[in-house]
SELUMRO-707728 format. One record per residue (C-alpha): residue number from 1; residue in three letters; z, y, x. Coordinates in Angstrom, 3 decimals, always signed. Each point is the difference from the previous one (the first is absolute). Example, Ala and Ser with C-alpha at 12.3 -4.5 7.8 and 13.67 -1.06 7.14 Angstrom:
! SELUMRO-707728
   num   residuo         c3         c2         c1
     1       ALA     +7.800     -4.500    +12.300
     2       SER     -0.660     +3.440     +1.370
END
This chain:
! SELUMRO-707728
   num   residuo         c3         c2         c1
     1       UNK    +10.520   +224.256   +153.226
     2       UNK     -2.060     +2.498     +1.955
     3       UNK     +1.357     +0.777     +3.471
     4       UNK     -2.057     +2.768     +1.651
     5       UNK     -0.650     -0.286     +3.698
     6       UNK     -0.320     +2.788     +2.547
     7       UNK     -3.656     +0.730     -0.765
     8       UNK     +0.616     +0.277     -3.751
     9       UNK     +2.969     +2.329     +0.563
    10       UNK     -2.078     +2.142     +2.376
    11       UNK     -2.774     +0.328     -2.584
    12       UNK     +2.512     +0.948     -2.703
    13       UNK     +1.584     +2.632     +2.276
    14       UNK     -3.431     +1.508     +0.801
    15       UNK     -0.819     +0.213     -3.707
    16       UNK     +3.349     +1.659     -0.758
    17       UNK     -0.548     +2.435     +2.874
    18       UNK     -3.466     +0.933     -1.288
    19       UNK     +1.175     +0.437     -3.593
    20       UNK     +3.154     +2.029     +0.628
    21       UNK     -0.664     +1.610     +3.375
    22       UNK     +2.326     +0.537     +2.920
    23       UNK     +1.979     +2.792     -1.677
    24       UNK     +1.121     -2.062     -2.987
    25       UNK     +1.018     -3.182     +1.836
    26       UNK     +3.458     +1.282     +1.072
    27       UNK     +0.690     +1.138     -3.572
    28       UNK     -1.086     -3.379     -1.346
    29       UNK     +2.220     -1.805     +2.507
    30       UNK     +2.967     +2.195     -0.875
    31       UNK     -0.490     -0.553     -3.712
    32       UNK     -0.341     -3.733     +0.509
    33       UNK     +3.162     -0.076     +2.114
    34       UNK     +1.992     +1.927     -2.624
    35       UNK     -1.263     -2.306     -2.727
    36       UNK     +1.008     -3.124     +1.925
    37       UNK     +3.412     +1.520     +0.788
    38       UNK     +0.610     +0.823     -3.675
    39       UNK     -1.123     -3.473     -1.046
    40       UNK     +2.374     -1.675     +2.463
    41       UNK     +2.943     +2.168     -1.060
    42       UNK     -0.721     -0.814     -3.634
    43       UNK     -0.011     -3.705     +0.785
    44       UNK     +3.320     +0.321     +1.870
    45       UNK     +1.566     +1.865     -2.938
    46       UNK     -1.193     -2.578     -2.514
    47       UNK     +1.280     -2.869     +2.169
    48       UNK     +3.359     +1.744     +0.285
    49       UNK     +0.197     +0.371     -3.795
    50       UNK     -0.917     -3.648     -0.524
    51       UNK     +2.475     -1.325     +2.565
    52       UNK     +2.834     +2.277     -1.141
    53       UNK     +2.340     -1.917     -2.308
    54       UNK     +0.170     +1.347     -3.515
    55       UNK     +3.458     +1.019     -1.231
    56       UNK     +1.476     -2.476     -2.439
    57       UNK     +0.748     +0.907     -3.593
    58       UNK     +3.740     -0.213     +0.660
    59       UNK     -0.153     +2.609     +2.733
    60       UNK     -1.964     +2.395     -2.221
    61       UNK     +2.489     -0.359     -2.869
    62       UNK     +3.050     +0.933     +2.102
    63       UNK     +1.295     +3.502     -0.770
    64       UNK     +0.383     +2.388     +2.903
    65       UNK     +3.549     +0.695     +1.144
    66       UNK     +1.399     +3.471     +0.505
    67       UNK     -2.063     +1.709     -2.618
END
């Protein structure tokens, strides 16, 4: 797999800087951060749903008391 070194990362950053300019870089970083945060929270929610035990059929069939 490709593992970029310092020089490759520097070239990529210069290209991004030239394409988007200095004014757009903070907005791009903020959008990227929000996207990563949403992705991680979605993964945590899906893991929680998977690990949560499903109620058995017997528990679902029980009538509620007091009603």
